[in-house]
N, C-alpha and C positions, 0 to 999 in steps of 0.2 A: 615127607617130614613136614608138619604143619607151621606153617608160620607163626609166631608167638606176639600176642599184644603187648605194646608194653604202655601204662599209662603216663600221658604229658601233664604238663600245666592247662588246669581248666580255667578259661578266659571269664566264663560266668557262669552261676546258678545252670543255664538253659545249654551248654556247649559243652560236650566232652570230647579230649583230644588223645587218640590214639595213636601207637605206630604199629603196625602188622607187617612186619618182615621191611621190604622198602615201600611200604603204602603207608601214606598219612592221613588218616581218617580223621573226620569231623563228624560228630552226631548231634546234630539238633534236635530236640526234643520241649515236650511240653515240663509241667512241673512234675515232679515224682506223684503227686497225687491226682488223681482225673476222678471222673463220675462215671460210673456205668452206661450211662449215656450218652457220654462224647465220645465223638472218633476221636482215636489216639493218631497222629500224624507223627512220622518220625523221618527225618531227611539225614540220610548218609552222603556224605561228600569224601570222594578218595581222590589223593591226589601222587603221581607215581612219573618217576622220568618217561623222557619220550621211546625209551629203550624198551619197557615193560609195557604189556599187553595185559588187561584184567577183565575176567568175565564178569557180567553181572551176579546179583543174587539168584539163587536156584528157590525162588518165592512161587508162588500163584496164587491168583486171585481165588477165593473159596477155601483156601487151606486154612487147616488151625494151627497156630502155635500157642502152646500151654492154653489159657481158656481166652483168648482172640482171635478173632476170625479177619481173615486177610481180606480186604475189599478193593484194594486198589495199590498195584504195580509200578509206579513210573520212572522211566531209565531215561537220562538224558547225558548227551557226550557219548565218549568222552572228545573233549574240545581242547585242543592246545592256548596254552598261556602264557605270559610273561613273568616266570619266577624272580626272586631275589638276584640270581645270576643266571640267568636262562631260562630258556622254555623250558614247562612240566605239561603234563595232561591232567586234566580234570573233569571226574563225571559226577553226576548226581543222581540218588537212588530216593525217591521218595514214598514211602512204606506206609500206608493208611490202613487201619486196625480197627476193629469194634468188638472189643473188652465186653463178654458173654456173661460174666457174674461177677462179684463182689468180694472182694479180698485180695492176695498180693498176687500179682501179675509178673512171673519171671519168663522171659524170653529166652530160648535157646540161642546158642551163636549163631550167626549170620554166616552160611557157609558162600565161599566164592573161591577162586583161582586165578593166580595169576603166572605168568611166562616171561621171564627173561630172554632176548632174543639169543638165540642160540644155544639154551638151558631148557632143561624138562620142565612141564608143568607141575609148579606147586598149590596144592590145597590150603586155603586160609581160613581163618576163622576170626571174625568180628563180634566181641563183646556188645550185645544192647542192654540198654538200663533197662530197670525192674520199674514197678510201678504199683502204688497202693489204688487199687478201686473202690470209689465209695459208691455207696446208693444215689439214684438220681442222676442230676446235671451240676457240675461244676462249673464248666464253661458258661459264659453268657452268648451265646450265637446272636447274628444279626436279626433275628424271627422274636428276639426273645424281649418281651414287655419290662421295661423299668419301673418298678414301684417307687413313685415317690413319696416321702413322708408329708404329712397334710401340711399346709401353709400356718407360718406363724400370725399371733396376733397382731394387730400394728404397733401395740406398746413394743410387743418382744423385738418386731422386727426393726425398730429403732434404735432399740437396747442392743441388738444384734450388731446392726449397720455400726455403730460408735466403738464395740469393741473390734469389731472387722479393720476398721479403719485404723485404730491404736497398734493392733497385732500388726497387719500389714507392713504400716510405717518402721515398727522396732525390725519386722524381716529384710525389709529392705535394706535398714542402715546396715544390719549383719551383714547381708551380701554384699554391699558396696565396700564395708569394712573388709572382710575375706577378700574380695575382688584387689585391694590395694595391697594387700599384705604377700599374695600371691604374686603381684606385679613385681614386687621389690625384691620378692625369692625366686625369682624365675629363673630357671637355669638356662647357661650358653649351652648349645649343640654339644659343645666337648663333654661338660657334666653331664648330661644327659646318657651319652653314650659311654662314658667313664661306668658309671653307675648301673648301665643296663649289660656292660663287658663283665665289672667284678660280682654280679649278681644271678649269672648264669647256673644252670641248675639241671639235673638229667643224666642222662648216658651222654659219653662224649659223642656223639652223632647227634644229639639233642643240645647242648650245651653250643658246639659250635656253631649248628644253624641261629642260634641265639645272637651267638656272636656274630657271625655275617650280616642278622637282619640289624643288628646297632650299629655296625660300618656303615651298611649301604644308608640306611637313615640320616647319618652323621653326613655321609658324601653329598646326598643331596640338599639337607638344609644347610651345611656349612660354606659348600664350594659348588653347589649347583649343577653335580655331575649324576646323570642317570642313564646307565648303562644296558638295562635287561633284556635287549634284543641281541647285545654282541656276545662275543666267546671269549673267554678269557686271551688269546693272542692276541685279538682284534682291539679289544680294550686296552689292554698296554699299549700298544703299538699305535694308538691313536692320540698324539701329541696334544691335536687339538683340544680334545676333550679334557685330557688330566692337566692341561696350562694351566689351572688355578690353583695345582695340588704342588706343595714344597716337592722340591727333590727328594729329599728324606721321606717323605709320607707316599710317595710315587713308588719308592725301592721297598717301602714294607707292604705295600697293595700287591706288589707283585710276587712278594713271599704268602701272602695270605689266599690271594685266588684259587691257587693249586689244591690249597686244602679245603676251601670252600665247595672246589669242582667234586673230592670225595663222597659230598653228599648225593650226587646224582644215581650214583651207584650202590647196590647192597653191598657189593665188595671193592675194597678191602674193608672189614668196618673200622672206622677211626679208635685211637686209642687214647688213655691220659696223657700220653707223651706227647699225642697229635693235638689234642684239647691244649694245654699246657704252653705249646709253642702257638698255637693259634691265638691264646689269648694275651702271650705277648706280642707279637705282633699288632694285633689290634688295638692293644692300648698305647703303640708306636704312632700309629694312622692317627687317634683321635687326639693325641696329645695338643697342649695348645703350643702354636707355633712362636720361636722368639720373636721379641719385637726388635725390630734393627732402627 
């Protein structure tokens, strides 16, 4: 049975985030429009729990995918890093292609396999983005010559300099005003965390992950608590580390961490009830403490 890819929140125009079974995948790519003379570089970053092994993609140099030639496949990792609530493994696959014709370039899905400890091997497919290939070269390389416009006459230079000072001064004033307004409207760590928790989206697994990230950020900013290298029992038993946390928040954290531990494993899949319970607990943790 193939793992199914689920689209997640896109952080910006050049990064696609997916979930393929227990794998979290980030695809960094250039703009959707490229030149036929431009090299096409796609970086695929895969995150997964320590108990899962992932095979590199079955791509070879010289292979044709649609109308693009594979010129390089570079595999880095896997390496263990500290995640939000424990260690995970990360590996990066750099794929470099050479477009061979103008038109739409539609890649097939990238094939890989993963195996959870004690389980059978599972085939997986990672969708790659498509591109519109234009004639010539769009990206400016380090060896390309920059063509500068002809110099302005002396009188025009003086007029231009005067207008540049006026426009620059006005822009600076607007920026200073905007900074002042933002400073006045700056949210507290409690408000930031509450907004992030209440705006979670996606599947229960994705939403719980977003909520846990918001709580982790709140604990760091508001109480100076960082515990990426500790297991849940170690963290809850560390009285010195949790000393800045009021008793009621510490009790809520002991309820939240077992829910966050579910994200380390592909099964069981979190339910909507788990999500709602996680949201209620997280809001208790980030609530403003009463002032006595």
